[in-house]
N, CA, C and O atoms as CSV, one atom per row, in Angstrom:
chain,resi,resn,atom,element,x,y,z
A,1,MET,N,N,-58.731,18.434,-46.198
A,1,MET,CA,C,-57.294,19.051,-46.597
A,1,MET,C,C,-57.039,20.326,-45.870
A,1,MET,O,O,-57.838,21.219,-45.586
A,2,LYS,N,N,-55.640,20.222,-45.602
A,2,LYS,CA,C,-55.025,21.178,-44.366
A,2,LYS,C,C,-53.610,21.647,-45.034
A,2,LYS,O,O,-52.594,20.953,-44.992
A,3,LEU,N,N,-53.667,22.482,-45.439
A,3,LEU,CA,C,-52.036,22.913,-45.654
A,3,LEU,C,C,-51.165,22.957,-44.450
A,3,LEU,O,O,-51.344,23.717,-43.498
A,4,ALA,N,N,-50.369,22.230,-44.544
A,4,ALA,CA,C,-49.237,22.289,-44.261
A,4,ALA,C,C,-47.843,22.892,-43.866
A,4,ALA,O,O,-47.278,23.293,-42.849
A,5,PHE,N,N,-47.516,22.708,-45.554
A,5,PHE,CA,C,-46.045,22.958,-46.036
A,5,PHE,C,C,-45.927,23.384,-47.205
A,5,PHE,O,O,-46.450,22.735,-48.111
A,6,LEU,N,N,-45.200,24.601,-47.497
A,6,LEU,CA,C,-44.814,24.969,-49.040
A,6,LEU,C,C,-43.392,24.236,-49.110
A,6,LEU,O,O,-42.383,24.391,-48.422
A,7,VAL,N,N,-43.713,23.243,-50.357
A,7,VAL,CA,C,-42.449,22.282,-50.722
A,7,VAL,C,C,-41.691,22.982,-52.043
A,7,VAL,O,O,-42.084,23.264,-53.176
A,8,GLN,N,N,-40.395,23.126,-51.334
A,8,GLN,CA,C,-39.448,23.986,-52.289
A,8,GLN,C,C,-38.600,23.182,-52.791
A,8,GLN,O,O,-37.596,23.299,-52.088
A,9,PRO,N,N,-38.285,21.935,-54.129
A,9,PRO,CA,C,-37.359,21.493,-54.351
A,9,PRO,C,C,-36.094,22.284,-54.708
A,9,PRO,O,O,-36.203,23.258,-55.453
A,10,VAL,N,N,-34.985,21.945,-54.252
A,10,VAL,CA,C,-33.553,22.447,-54.546
A,10,VAL,C,C,-32.534,21.594,-54.699
A,10,VAL,O,O,-32.514,20.422,-54.323
A,11,GLU,N,N,-31.601,22.242,-55.308
A,11,GLU,CA,C,-30.499,21.386,-56.092
A,11,GLU,C,C,-29.415,21.283,-54.935
A,11,GLU,O,O,-28.813,20.215,-54.821
A,12,ASN,N,N,-29.184,22.138,-54.229
A,12,ASN,CA,C,-28.584,21.677,-52.809
A,12,ASN,C,C,-28.973,22.232,-51.601
A,12,ASN,O,O,-29.170,23.414,-51.319
A,13,ILE,N,N,-29.060,21.218,-50.914
A,13,ILE,CA,C,-29.605,21.426,-49.718
A,13,ILE,C,C,-29.076,22.377,-48.651
A,13,ILE,O,O,-29.795,23.173,-48.047
A,14,LYS,N,N,-27.678,22.224,-48.451
A,14,LYS,CA,C,-26.740,22.837,-47.534
A,14,LYS,C,C,-26.878,24.503,-47.992
A,14,LYS,O,O,-27.212,25.416,-47.236
A,15,GLU,N,N,-26.557,24.610,-49.312
A,15,GLU,CA,C,-26.568,25.669,-49.798
A,15,GLU,C,C,-27.873,26.741,-49.603
A,15,GLU,O,O,-27.847,27.918,-49.245
A,16,SER,N,N,-28.963,25.924,-49.955
A,16,SER,CA,C,-30.346,26.476,-49.629
A,16,SER,C,C,-30.755,26.785,-48.217
A,16,SER,O,O,-31.437,27.781,-47.978
A,17,LEU,N,N,-30.258,25.755,-47.039
A,17,LEU,CA,C,-30.663,26.040,-45.775
A,17,LEU,C,C,-29.898,27.278,-45.315
A,17,LEU,O,O,-30.381,28.044,-44.481
A,18,LYS,N,N,-28.504,27.494,-45.959
A,18,LYS,CA,C,-28.108,28.694,-45.493
A,18,LYS,C,C,-28.600,29.942,-46.008
A,18,LYS,O,O,-28.342,30.991,-45.418
A,19,PHE,N,N,-29.178,29.920,-46.892
A,19,PHE,CA,C,-30.009,31.113,-47.658
A,19,PHE,C,C,-31.314,31.011,-46.520
A,19,PHE,O,O,-31.266,31.844,-45.615
A,20,TYR,N,N,-32.188,30.279,-46.515
A,20,TYR,CA,C,-33.197,30.374,-46.116
A,20,TYR,C,C,-32.972,30.724,-44.369
A,20,TYR,O,O,-33.825,31.455,-43.867
A,21,ARG,N,N,-32.209,30.377,-43.761
A,21,ARG,CA,C,-31.833,30.607,-42.598
A,21,ARG,C,C,-31.052,31.643,-42.100
A,21,ARG,O,O,-31.422,32.501,-41.298
A,22,ASP,N,N,-29.956,31.527,-42.609
A,22,ASP,CA,C,-29.019,32.827,-42.718
A,22,ASP,C,C,-29.485,34.049,-43.285
A,22,ASP,O,O,-29.494,34.991,-42.492
A,23,GLN,N,N,-29.838,34.264,-44.335
A,23,GLN,CA,C,-30.372,35.288,-45.388
A,23,GLN,C,C,-31.795,35.315,-45.034
A,23,GLN,O,O,-32.027,36.512,-44.866
A,24,LEU,N,N,-32.716,34.754,-44.859
A,24,LEU,CA,C,-33.855,35.111,-44.597
A,24,LEU,C,C,-34.752,35.036,-43.215
A,24,LEU,O,O,-35.884,35.478,-43.020
A,25,GLY,N,N,-33.698,34.189,-42.144
A,25,GLY,CA,C,-33.766,34.144,-41.014
A,25,GLY,C,C,-35.147,33.293,-40.291
A,25,GLY,O,O,-35.735,33.458,-39.222
A,26,PHE,N,N,-35.298,32.512,-41.204
A,26,PHE,CA,C,-36.068,31.022,-41.146
A,26,PHE,C,C,-35.353,30.136,-39.908
A,26,PHE,O,O,-34.137,30.138,-39.716
A,27,GLU,N,N,-36.096,29.557,-39.293
A,27,GLU,CA,C,-35.619,28.698,-38.326
A,27,GLU,C,C,-35.965,27.335,-38.384
A,27,GLU,O,O,-37.094,26.864,-38.521
A,28,GLU,N,N,-34.739,26.661,-38.252
A,28,GLU,CA,C,-34.933,24.857,-38.664
A,28,GLU,C,C,-35.879,24.318,-37.664
A,28,GLU,O,O,-35.647,24.342,-36.455
A,29,ALA,N,N,-37.039,23.789,-38.240
A,29,ALA,CA,C,-37.945,22.839,-37.482
A,29,ALA,C,C,-37.616,21.768,-37.126
A,29,ALA,O,O,-37.503,21.489,-35.932
A,30,TRP,N,N,-37.377,20.886,-38.143
A,30,TRP,CA,C,-36.862,19.334,-37.966
A,30,TRP,C,C,-36.425,19.219,-39.501
A,30,TRP,O,O,-36.771,19.913,-40.458
A,31,ARG,N,N,-35.495,18.045,-39.431
A,31,ARG,CA,C,-34.929,17.499,-40.962
A,31,ARG,C,C,-35.506,15.914,-40.710
A,31,ARG,O,O,-36.091,15.381,-39.767
A,32,GLU,N,N,-35.109,15.511,-41.842
A,32,GLU,CA,C,-35.490,13.952,-42.271
A,32,GLU,C,C,-34.209,13.809,-42.954
A,32,GLU,O,O,-33.990,14.447,-43.983
A,33,GLY,N,N,-33.176,12.855,-42.349
A,33,GLY,CA,C,-31.857,12.464,-43.071
A,33,GLY,C,C,-31.253,13.623,-43.423
A,33,GLY,O,O,-30.947,14.560,-42.684
A,34,ASN,N,N,-31.032,13.464,-45.075
A,34,ASN,CA,C,-29.898,14.457,-45.689
A,34,ASN,C,C,-30.615,15.070,-46.707
A,34,ASN,O,O,-30.089,15.914,-47.432
A,35,HIS,N,N,-32.018,14.646,-46.850
A,35,HIS,CA,C,-32.628,15.279,-48.307
A,35,HIS,C,C,-33.760,16.136,-47.506
A,35,HIS,O,O,-34.614,16.379,-48.358
A,36,THR,N,N,-34.061,16.562,-46.581
A,36,THR,CA,C,-35.466,16.983,-46.366
A,36,THR,C,C,-35.125,18.131,-44.783
A,36,THR,O,O,-34.860,17.791,-43.630
A,37,ILE,N,N,-35.268,19.401,-45.341
A,37,ILE,CA,C,-35.147,20.245,-44.184
A,37,ILE,C,C,-36.690,21.089,-43.875
A,37,ILE,O,O,-37.134,21.532,-44.934
A,38,ALA,N,N,-37.369,21.324,-42.960
A,38,ALA,CA,C,-38.727,21.975,-42.768
A,38,ALA,C,C,-38.255,23.231,-41.929
A,38,ALA,O,O,-37.733,23.067,-40.826
A,39,LEU,N,N,-38.438,24.422,-42.446
A,39,LEU,CA,C,-38.144,25.755,-41.772
A,39,LEU,C,C,-39.431,26.371,-41.024
A,39,LEU,O,O,-40.458,26.359,-41.703
A,40,GLN,N,N,-39.496,26.733,-40.148
A,40,GLN,CA,C,-40.276,27.525,-39.493
A,40,GLN,C,C,-40.298,28.966,-40.133
A,40,GLN,O,O,-39.201,29.523,-40.076
A,41,MET,N,N,-41.610,29.912,-40.911
A,41,MET,CA,C,-41.563,30.924,-41.499
A,41,MET,C,C,-42.160,31.784,-40.274
A,41,MET,O,O,-43.010,31.296,-39.528
A,42,PRO,N,N,-41.739,32.901,-40.135
A,42,PRO,CA,C,-42.596,33.849,-39.293
A,42,PRO,C,C,-43.900,34.140,-39.294
A,42,PRO,O,O,-44.351,34.172,-40.439
A,43,GLY,N,N,-44.702,34.371,-38.434
A,43,GLY,CA,C,-46.149,34.601,-38.641
A,43,GLY,C,C,-47.155,33.629,-39.242
A,43,GLY,O,O,-48.230,33.917,-39.770
A,44,THR,N,N,-46.580,32.354,-39.056
A,44,THR,CA,C,-47.690,31.567,-39.966
A,44,THR,C,C,-47.265,30.256,-39.134
A,44,THR,O,O,-46.233,30.281,-38.462
A,45,ASP,N,N,-48.123,29.051,-39.195
A,45,ASP,CA,C,-47.821,27.660,-38.959
A,45,ASP,C,C,-47.654,26.941,-40.090
A,45,ASP,O,O,-47.477,25.737,-39.903
A,46,VAL,N,N,-47.659,27.284,-41.105
A,46,VAL,CA,C,-47.339,26.740,-42.313
A,46,VAL,C,C,-45.572,26.764,-42.394
A,46,VAL,O,O,-44.824,27.740,-42.344
A,47,GLN,N,N,-45.291,25.525,-42.516
A,47,GLN,CA,C,-43.460,25.334,-42.579
A,47,GLN,C,C,-43.069,25.183,-44.119
A,47,GLN,O,O,-43.676,24.444,-44.895
A,48,LEU,N,N,-42.044,25.931,-44.439
A,48,LEU,CA,C,-41.366,25.633,-45.599
A,48,LEU,C,C,-40.384,24.226,-45.567
A,48,LEU,O,O,-39.505,24.009,-44.733
A,49,MET,N,N,-40.664,23.582,-46.383
A,49,MET,CA,C,-39.846,22.496,-46.679
A,49,MET,C,C,-39.072,22.364,-47.854
A,49,MET,O,O,-39.697,22.343,-48.915
A,50,ILE,N,N,-37.650,22.256,-47.890
A,50,ILE,CA,C,-36.515,22.123,-48.973
A,50,ILE,C,C,-36.295,20.692,-48.907
A,50,ILE,O,O,-36.134,19.919,-47.962
A,51,GLU,N,N,-36.329,20.558,-50.073
A,51,GLU,CA,C,-36.001,19.096,-50.395
A,51,GLU,C,C,-34.922,18.556,-51.684
A,51,GLU,O,O,-35.142,19.046,-52.791
A,52,ASP,N,N,-34.120,17.863,-51.594
A,52,ASP,CA,C,-33.276,17.486,-52.527
A,52,ASP,C,C,-33.704,16.449,-53.391
A,52,ASP,O,O,-33.043,16.287,-54.417
A,53,ASP,N,N,-34.711,15.689,-53.174
A,53,ASP,CA,C,-34.842,14.092,-53.739
A,53,ASP,C,C,-36.169,14.540,-54.604
A,53,ASP,O,O,-36.811,13.518,-54.849
A,54,GLU,N,N,-36.672,15.462,-55.037
A,54,GLU,CA,C,-37.582,15.850,-55.716
A,54,GLU,C,C,-37.590,16.732,-56.845
A,54,GLU,O,O,-38.616,17.287,-57.237
A,55,ILE,N,N,-36.068,16.921,-57.558
A,55,ILE,CA,C,-35.809,17.697,-58.240
A,55,ILE,C,C,-36.463,17.564,-59.681
A,55,ILE,O,O,-36.416,16.400,-60.077
A,56,GLY,N,N,-37.113,18.525,-60.649
A,56,GLY,CA,C,-37.535,18.189,-61.673
A,56,GLY,C,C,-39.534,18.510,-61.451
A,56,GLY,O,O,-40.356,18.820,-62.313
A,57,LEU,N,N,-39.679,18.328,-60.331
A,57,LEU,CA,C,-41.124,18.601,-59.795
A,57,LEU,C,C,-41.140,20.161,-59.051
A,57,LEU,O,O,-40.421,20.547,-58.129
A,58,PRO,N,N,-42.060,20.804,-59.676
A,58,PRO,CA,C,-42.114,22.557,-59.305
A,58,PRO,C,C,-42.402,22.475,-57.882
A,58,PRO,O,O,-42.531,21.323,-57.467
A,59,PRO,N,N,-42.523,23.319,-57.115
A,59,PRO,CA,C,-42.745,23.812,-56.079
A,59,PRO,C,C,-44.601,23.864,-55.629
A,59,PRO,O,O,-45.507,24.122,-56.421
A,60,GLY,N,N,-44.728,23.586,-54.376
A,60,GLY,CA,C,-46.055,23.799,-53.980
A,60,GLY,C,C,-46.518,23.513,-52.821
A,60,GLY,O,O,-45.732,23.509,-51.874
A,61,GLY,N,N,-48.000,23.184,-52.601
A,61,GLY,CA,C,-48.397,23.082,-51.190
A,61,GLY,C,C,-48.528,21.380,-51.114
A,61,GLY,O,O,-48.720,20.507,-51.960
A,62,LEU,N,N,-48.330,21.388,-49.724
A,62,LEU,CA,C,-48.372,19.963,-49.282
A,62,LEU,C,C,-49.337,19.984,-48.479
A,62,LEU,O,O,-49.115,20.779,-47.567
A,63,PHE,N,N,-50.687,19.276,-48.366
A,63,PHE,CA,C,-51.825,19.175,-47.741
A,63,PHE,C,C,-52.136,17.838,-46.957
A,63,PHE,O,O,-52.167,16.812,-47.636
A,64,VAL,N,N,-52.342,17.753,-45.759
A,64,VAL,CA,C,-52.289,16.784,-44.992
A,64,VAL,C,C,-54.081,16.267,-44.789
A,64,VAL,O,O,-55.008,16.931,-44.325
A,65,VAL,N,N,-54.087,14.943,-45.298
A,65,VAL,CA,C,-55.122,14.482,-45.442
A,65,VAL,C,C,-55.646,13.169,-44.511
A,65,VAL,O,O,-54.776,12.472,-43.988
A,66,ASP,N,N,-56.723,12.916,-44.357
A,66,ASP,CA,C,-56.894,11.877,-43.351
A,66,ASP,C,C,-56.476,10.486,-43.773
A,66,ASP,O,O,-56.212,9.668,-42.892
A,67,ASN,N,N,-56.387,10.118,-45.178
A,67,ASN,CA,C,-55.910,8.891,-45.570
A,67,ASN,C,C,-55.713,8.997,-47.006
A,67,ASN,O,O,-56.673,9.110,-47.767
A,68,VAL,N,N,-54.502,8.965,-47.411
A,68,VAL,CA,C,-54.259,8.874,-48.740
A,68,VAL,C,C,-54.278,7.907,-49.661
A,68,VAL,O,O,-54.109,8.138,-50.859
A,69,ASP,N,N,-54.524,6.527,-49.080
A,69,ASP,CA,C,-54.891,5.621,-49.863
A,69,ASP,C,C,-56.360,5.510,-50.301
A,69,ASP,O,O,-56.704,4.979,-51.356
A,70,LYS,N,N,-57.355,6.155,-49.238
A,70,LYS,CA,C,-58.840,6.396,-49.529
A,70,LYS,C,C,-58.699,7.747,-50.789
A,70,LYS,O,O,-59.291,7.599,-51.858
A,71,PHE,N,N,-57.865,9.031,-50.523
A,71,PHE,CA,C,-58.134,9.778,-51.748
A,71,PHE,C,C,-57.657,9.225,-52.692
A,71,PHE,O,O,-58.412,9.296,-53.662
A,72,PHE,N,N,-56.510,8.558,-52.934
A,72,PHE,CA,C,-56.380,8.056,-54.084
A,72,PHE,C,C,-57.406,7.049,-54.702
A,72,PHE,O,O,-57.655,7.159,-55.903
A,73,ALA,N,N,-57.953,6.178,-54.038
A,73,ALA,CA,C,-58.915,5.205,-54.694
A,73,ALA,C,C,-60.036,5.971,-55.214
A,73,ALA,O,O,-60.614,5.530,-56.207
A,74,GLU,N,N,-60.534,7.366,-54.528
A,74,GLU,CA,C,-61.733,7.867,-54.673
A,74,GLU,C,C,-61.371,8.995,-55.772
A,74,GLU,O,O,-62.213,9.795,-56.179
A,75,ASN,N,N,-60.170,8.974,-56.161
A,75,ASN,CA,C,-59.677,10.016,-57.094
A,75,ASN,C,C,-58.989,9.478,-58.185
A,75,ASN,O,O,-58.926,10.150,-59.214
A,76,LYS,N,N,-58.468,8.388,-58.130
A,76,LYS,CA,C,-57.599,7.893,-58.976
A,76,LYS,C,C,-58.499,7.970,-60.762
A,76,LYS,O,O,-57.869,8.006,-61.819
A,77,ASP,N,N,-59.374,7.975,-60.702
A,77,ASP,CA,C,-59.929,7.906,-62.153
A,77,ASP,C,C,-60.132,9.375,-62.742
A,77,ASP,O,O,-60.114,9.671,-63.937
A,78,THR,N,N,-60.304,10.119,-61.805
A,78,THR,CA,C,-60.608,11.909,-62.391
A,78,THR,C,C,-59.327,12.776,-62.353
A,78,THR,O,O,-59.231,13.770,-63.074
A,79,LEU,N,N,-58.221,12.346,-61.400
A,79,LEU,CA,C,-56.905,12.856,-61.351
A,79,LEU,C,C,-55.814,12.566,-61.786
A,79,LEU,O,O,-55.670,11.343,-61.806
A,80,THR,N,N,-54.844,13.190,-62.199
A,80,THR,CA,C,-53.601,12.712,-62.762
A,80,THR,C,C,-52.618,12.534,-61.930
A,80,THR,O,O,-51.819,13.470,-61.882
A,81,PHE,N,N,-52.380,11.484,-61.143
A,81,PHE,CA,C,-51.304,11.310,-60.396
A,81,PHE,C,C,-49.942,11.145,-60.766
A,81,PHE,O,O,-49.603,10.184,-61.457
A,82,VAL,N,N,-48.966,12.169,-60.287
A,82,VAL,CA,C,-47.720,12.009,-60.458
A,82,VAL,C,C,-46.817,10.684,-59.701
A,82,VAL,O,O,-46.038,9.881,-60.215
A,83,LYS,N,N,-47.305,10.842,-58.196
A,83,LYS,CA,C,-47.006,9.567,-57.574
A,83,LYS,C,C,-47.789,9.210,-57.064
A,83,LYS,O,O,-48.588,9.971,-56.517
A,84,GLU,N,N,-47.899,7.896,-57.021
A,84,GLU,CA,C,-49.007,6.867,-56.541
A,84,GLU,C,C,-48.527,6.855,-54.708
A,84,GLU,O,O,-47.412,6.957,-54.197
A,85,PRO,N,N,-49.731,6.708,-54.153
A,85,PRO,CA,C,-49.162,6.797,-52.521
A,85,PRO,C,C,-47.802,5.628,-52.478
A,85,PRO,O,O,-47.498,4.674,-53.195
A,86,MET,N,N,-47.338,6.105,-51.545
A,86,MET,CA,C,-45.939,5.572,-51.068
A,86,MET,C,C,-45.600,5.891,-49.650
A,86,MET,O,O,-45.945,6.981,-49.195
A,87,ASP,N,N,-44.930,5.002,-48.890
A,87,ASP,CA,C,-44.621,4.884,-47.539
A,87,ASP,C,C,-43.552,6.187,-46.988
A,87,ASP,O,O,-42.419,5.926,-47.393
A,88,ILE,N,N,-43.566,6.980,-46.508
A,88,ILE,CA,C,-42.608,7.952,-46.267
A,88,ILE,C,C,-42.568,7.676,-44.434
A,88,ILE,O,O,-43.394,6.971,-43.854
A,89,PRO,N,N,-41.550,8.325,-43.827
A,89,PRO,CA,C,-42.001,8.345,-42.341
A,89,PRO,C,C,-42.827,8.396,-41.733
A,89,PRO,O,O,-43.401,7.464,-41.170
A,90,PRO,N,N,-43.180,10.038,-41.706
A,90,PRO,CA,C,-44.847,10.126,-41.126
A,90,PRO,C,C,-46.167,9.544,-41.311
A,90,PRO,O,O,-47.215,9.748,-40.698
A,91,GLY,N,N,-45.819,8.563,-42.555
A,91,GLY,CA,C,-47.025,8.036,-43.038
A,91,GLY,C,C,-47.094,7.568,-44.368
A,91,GLY,O,O,-46.363,6.704,-44.851
A,92,ARG,N,N,-48.485,8.496,-45.241
A,92,ARG,CA,C,-48.497,7.836,-46.892
A,92,ARG,C,C,-48.415,9.062,-47.467
A,92,ARG,O,O,-48.909,9.992,-46.829
A,93,TYR,N,N,-47.799,9.345,-48.756
A,93,TYR,CA,C,-47.643,10.337,-49.812
A,93,TYR,C,C,-47.851,9.842,-51.052
A,93,TYR,O,O,-47.332,8.850,-51.565
A,94,ALA,N,N,-49.001,10.934,-51.705
A,94,ALA,CA,C,-48.899,11.122,-53.037
A,94,ALA,C,C,-48.512,12.541,-53.583
A,94,ALA,O,O,-48.296,13.609,-53.009
A,95,ILE,N,N,-48.503,12.178,-54.852
A,95,ILE,CA,C,-48.545,13.739,-56.010
A,95,ILE,C,C,-49.768,13.661,-57.021
A,95,ILE,O,O,-50.058,12.686,-57.713
A,96,PHE,N,N,-50.362,14.761,-56.974
A,96,PHE,CA,C,-51.216,14.632,-58.094
A,96,PHE,C,C,-51.030,16.500,-58.749
A,96,PHE,O,O,-50.676,17.495,-58.117
A,97,ASN,N,N,-51.492,16.345,-60.418
A,97,ASN,CA,C,-51.639,17.582,-60.662
A,97,ASN,C,C,-53.249,18.266,-60.769
A,97,ASN,O,O,-54.329,17.677,-60.796
A,98,ASP,N,N,-52.971,19.613,-60.814
A,98,ASP,CA,C,-54.602,20.339,-60.554
A,98,ASP,C,C,-54.910,20.531,-62.485
A,98,ASP,O,O,-54.117,20.151,-63.346
A,99,VAL,N,N,-55.898,21.028,-62.675
A,99,VAL,CA,C,-56.093,21.383,-63.895
A,99,VAL,C,C,-55.301,22.252,-64.945
A,99,VAL,O,O,-55.433,22.199,-66.168
A,100,SER,N,N,-54.405,23.107,-64.183
A,100,SER,CA,C,-53.592,23.636,-64.678
A,100,SER,C,C,-51.894,22.906,-64.692
A,100,SER,O,O,-50.848,23.431,-65.076
A,101,ASN,N,N,-52.124,21.566,-64.137
A,101,ASN,CA,C,-50.633,21.161,-64.131
A,101,ASN,C,C,-49.945,21.354,-62.902
A,101,ASN,O,O,-48.957,20.621,-62.947
A,102,ASN,N,N,-49.973,21.931,-61.906
A,102,ASN,CA,C,-49.506,22.205,-60.905
A,102,ASN,C,C,-50.020,21.377,-59.859
A,102,ASN,O,O,-51.180,21.140,-59.523
A,103,VAL,N,N,-48.719,20.913,-59.332
A,103,VAL,CA,C,-48.522,19.562,-58.648
A,103,VAL,C,C,-49.049,19.766,-57.171
A,103,VAL,O,O,-48.666,20.761,-56.556
A,104,ILE,N,N,-50.005,18.770,-56.514
A,104,ILE,CA,C,-50.331,18.969,-55.325
A,104,ILE,C,C,-50.125,17.935,-54.677
A,104,ILE,O,O,-50.634,16.880,-55.056
A,105,ARG,N,N,-49.384,17.986,-53.623
A,105,ARG,CA,C,-48.566,16.898,-52.415
A,105,ARG,C,C,-49.883,16.331,-51.256
A,105,ARG,O,O,-50.812,16.932,-50.717
A,106,ILE,N,N,-49.585,15.414,-51.229
A,106,ILE,CA,C,-50.793,14.915,-49.953
A,106,ILE,C,C,-50.364,14.029,-49.166
A,106,ILE,O,O,-50.159,12.938,-49.698
A,107,LEU,N,N,-50.080,14.140,-47.696
A,107,LEU,CA,C,-49.852,13.066,-46.964
A,107,LEU,C,C,-50.471,13.056,-45.626
A,107,LEU,O,O,-50.942,14.004,-44.997
A,108,ASP,N,N,-50.392,11.909,-45.334
A,108,ASP,CA,C,-51.206,11.519,-43.985
A,108,ASP,C,C,-50.533,11.160,-42.809
A,108,ASP,O,O,-49.461,10.586,-43.000
A,109,LEU,N,N,-50.861,11.338,-41.676
A,109,LEU,CA,C,-49.642,11.285,-40.875
A,109,LEU,C,C,-49.703,9.496,-40.025
A,109,LEU,O,O,-49.226,9.340,-38.901
A,110,THR,N,N,-50.332,8.381,-40.776
A,110,THR,CA,C,-50.608,7.403,-40.141
A,110,THR,C,C,-49.516,6.540,-39.555
A,110,THR,O,O,-49.797,5.447,-39.062
A,111,ASN,N,N,-48.365,6.966,-39.592
A,111,ASN,CA,C,-47.146,6.487,-38.772
A,111,ASN,C,C,-46.442,7.496,-37.809
A,111,ASN,O,O,-45.329,7.211,-37.366
A,112,ASP,N,N,-47.110,8.765,-37.444
A,112,ASP,CA,C,-46.655,9.899,-36.891
A,112,ASP,C,C,-47.593,9.389,-35.450
A,112,ASP,O,O,-47.636,10.324,-34.650
A,113,LYS,N,N,-48.206,8.364,-35.036
A,113,LYS,CA,C,-48.909,8.271,-33.770
A,113,LYS,C,C,-48.267,7.540,-32.764
A,113,LYS,O,O,-48.796,7.413,-31.660
């Protein structure tokens, strides 16, 4: 697993973009539709991802794994998955809880090649 993003669910993507970009000085790295924007944070390769389609889930890390479906198959009996594997533009995505009920998001880049 490699940390790629800090995910920050937001209620208003436009207002949040203004805050992180204009107030804090983060630069927009990319966006996916009208719901997800990644921002480059100074001094790190990890990006901040703001999105308004996971309201109700707390912020947390998004880790890149080799294969989300394999990870799910190997861990579905011992981890609590909040979202089972699903397709998103760059690949497959899932969310599970750690032992303190923090969410951990995982992504593979199978469609990004």
